[in-house]
N, C-alpha and C positions, 0 to 999 in steps of 0.2 A: 909192579905186578903182584908182589907179595901182599901189599896193602889191599889190593882188590880181592885177592883170594880170601883174606881174613874177613873182609866185609861181606863177601858172598857166603862164607861159613856162618857169620853172625846172622845174616838174613835168613838162612836156612834154619838155624837154631830158633830164631824168633818165630818163623812160620810154623815150625813143628810143635812149639811148646806154649806160645802165647795164650791161646784159648784154654788149654788145659790148666795153666797156672791161674788164669782169671777165675775159672770154675773153682779151683782150690781155694783161692782167696775169698770168693763169695761165700764159701762154706763157713769161713770164720766171721766175715764182716756183715753178711746179708745185705750188701750194698754193691751193685755192679759197677757203678762209676768209681767208687773208691778202690775197688778191687782192680779195675783197669789201671788206675793211677799208680797203685803200688807195684803192680807187675811191670808197668813201663819203667818206673824208677829202678826196679831191680835189674832189668835188662841194661839200663843206662849205667848202673853201678858196675855190672859185669864188664861192659865195654870199656869203661874208664879204668878199671883195674886189671884188665886182661894181661897186661905186660908184667905185672908183679905177681901173678899167680903161678904156682908151681906147674910143671908140665903134666903132672898126674891129676890136676884138678878136673873134676867132672862138671862141665859148664851147666847142664840142666840142674844138677844137685846144688850147685853154688847159687844159682839164681833162685831156685825154690826155697833155699834156706833164707835168703834175703826176704823173699815174699812172706814167708812164715813169720820171721822176726818182726817185719813191719806190721803185720796183722796183729800179732800178740801185743806189740807195743801200743798200737792204737786201742785195742780192747782194754789194756791196763789204764791208759790215760782216760778213756771214757768211763771206766769204773770209778776212778778217782774223782772225776768231775761230778758224777752222780752222787757219790758219797759226800762231797763237799756241799753240793746243792741241797742235799737232804739235811745235813748238819745246819746249814744256814737257815733253811726253812724251819727246822725244829727250834732253833734258837730264837727266831723272830716271833714265835707264838707266845 
């Protein structure tokens, strides 16, 4: 029964925050599909780590922090990729 109640709480959390977090991620990424993927991954990470989190963990804040970090990491990788492409392009001229 406890597992079912945890699952229903997770479903409620997902229903209440998923769209809001996707909009947040779109603000960073300008890509709705990627934003949805990162938000889904963040919810999965929360579910997988829920038993190791402290009792005072705020689940929405925890998930949103994961989303934000995923977005920032993506943007940093994209910036690096563009920089390398430019250097390669400049070098080949």
